N, C-alpha and C positions, 0 to 999 in steps of 0.2 A: 581491578574489575573492569573489563571492557564493556561498553554499552553498544549494543547492536540494534538498530532500528529496523523494523519490518513493515514494509508498505505494500499491502496486497491490493489486488484489483484485477479487472479484466484487461485494462490498458488497451482499449479497443476503439481508437488508437491512443497511444500515449500522446500527451499534449503539454503545453507550457504550464498548465495548472498543476499537473503531477510533478513536474520538475521544480516548480516554485515551492510546493508543499515539502518536497524532499529537502531542498536547501534550507528552508525555514526550520524544519524539524531538527536537522543536524545542528544548527546554531542554537536553537532555543533549548534543546534537550541535551546538548553537549554529547552528541553521539560520536563514537569512534568510526562507525561505518553504518550505512543504510543499505538494505537490500530490497529491491523491487521483487515482489513475488507474484507473477502472473497466475491467475486462476486457471485450473485445468477444466473442470466442469462446475461453474458457479451455480449452485443448486437453487438460489433464489431468483435467478433470471430466467424469463420465459422466451426471450428472443434468441435467435440463432447467433452464436458467438463466432467471430472470425477464427479460423484455425490457429492453433497455438504457434505453429512454425512462423506464421506471419507476425503475430503479436510479439514473439520473442525477437525476431529480426528487427522490428521497429524499435523495441527497447534497446537492443544493441546499438542501433544507429543513433538513438537519442542520447545514450550514455557514453558514446565513443570518446568524448573529451576526457572523461574520468577513467574509463576502462583502459585507455591507451596511455594514460599518464604513468602508470606503474602496473605491476601484476595484480590480478584480481583479488588476491588475499589482502592487499594493502590499499586498494583503491577506496576512496571515500564513499563512492556509490558503486553498487554492483547488482547483479541479477541472480536469483536463485530459482531455477525452473522445476523444483521438486514437485509442485502441484501438477504441472503439465505431464509429468512422468507417472503420476499415480492414477490408478483406475478408480472409477466411481466419483461421487460428488466431492468437491473440494471443500472440506470442512477445516476451518482455522484451527480447531483444537488438535486435529491430526497433524497439521503442519507444525504446530508448536512442539508437540511430542516428538516428532521426527527430528526437528532441529536440536532439541535437548538431548536426544539419544545420540545423534551424530556428534554433537559437541562433547558429550561424555567420552566417546571413543577417541576424540582428538584432544583430550585433556583440556577442554574449554568449558567444563560444566559450571564454572562460576561466572560465566558471562551474564550480564544483565540484558534481557530481551525486552524491547519496547515496541509494542504493537501500536501503530499509528492509525487513528481513525478520524473520519470526518464526523460532524455532528449528526448527520443523517444515519450513519452506521451505528453510532453510539446510542441514539434514541431507539434503534431497532434491535439492540443487542440481545434482548431477552428472547428473540425469535431464533437466535443462532443455535446450532447443534452444540449441546453440552456447554452452553455459554457460561454457566456458573463455575466452570472449572478453569476458565482461561487464565485467571489471576494466579493459579498455582504454577503457571509456567512463564508468565510475562508480566510486565507493567502495561498499562494502557494509557496512551497519550492522545488527547482529543483536541481538535481544533474546529472552529465553526466553519461550516461549508455553506456558501451562498446564503440564502435567507432562512436556513433551518437553525433555529436558536437552541441554546442549551438550558433553557428554563422550562419549568413544568414538564420534567422528564416523566416517562412512564414509571409507575410505582416500583416495579422490581429493579429498574435501572437506578432510580433515585436511592433506593435502599442500598444497592451495591456501592454507589458513590459515597453515601454517608459512612459506610464501614471502611472504605479503602481510599477515599480522596485525600490528596496531599497537595501542598503548595508547590513543592519541587520534588523531583525524583530522588528517593533515598538511595544510599549505596547498598542496595539489596538486589538479588537476582530477579525478583518478581513480587507481585502483590499490591501494587499501588496504582491509583488513577490520578493523572494530572491533566491540566488544560494548558494549551499554549495558543498564542494568537498569531495570525498571519494576515497580510493585506489581501483583500478579495481579488480574485483573478476571474474575469468574466469569460469563462469557457467551461464547457462540460462535454464529455464524450458523446452524449446523446445529441446535443446541438451540433457538435462538430460533424458527426456522421450525416446528419440532415443536410448541413451545408455542403458536404462533399457530394452527396447525391444530387444536389441542385447545381453543382459546379460553381459554387460561390468562392470568393477569394478567402482562403484560410491561411495565407502565408504568415500572418502574425500569430497564429495559434498553435502551429506545430513546427518542430525543427525542420529546416529545409531538406535534410537527407531523408527524414521520415515522409515528408510530402512527396518527394521524388519516388520513394519506394511504393507509396500508395498508388501513385499515378502509373508507374511501370507495371504493377501487378493488378491494376484495375480493381482495387478494393473499394468497397462502399459505393459502387455504382448503382446498386438497386437494393 
């Protein structure tokens, strides 16, 4: 049974925190591969999102060391653009169902899917579309993000954790919630966009090829 990690987000832009989370999740959860899944139309965000073509290109540049190492089917990290091709709001439940259906067609239906969330997303889980169905299709792996802790969870989320929480991922295709830890990385996309607008030095926060792309295409100038 292969373990496939799924890391969703707008990645607007991708930064070193995203890459650190991906590498940590691969090691901590013993993943065979991790896919970055950029949102098409993130329905819980009210700000204007950078067009998907730019976000995808920045992801490709950031992941080039892994994507170029071998073909995409075998690379440790990859990109799945399915949400950017789908019309309407980007609901995670729809993404999971689509991946499961696609895997069934490719005789991969027994893959273990692991949805990777930060503590902010996990606390907010009960507001997601069809949130109570997610564990039918995947495991959920949660790590603490910035100062948002994992104690005193909202009631519905705490009840879900009580029913499905595990110390380690079991050898099943879906149905469990686990926690994993990672060192804090002092960067967020919101703060990064602000720094880019102010023309501050962000060379330590994004891969150099991504920063060059941002500057060439005049992204985040206003």
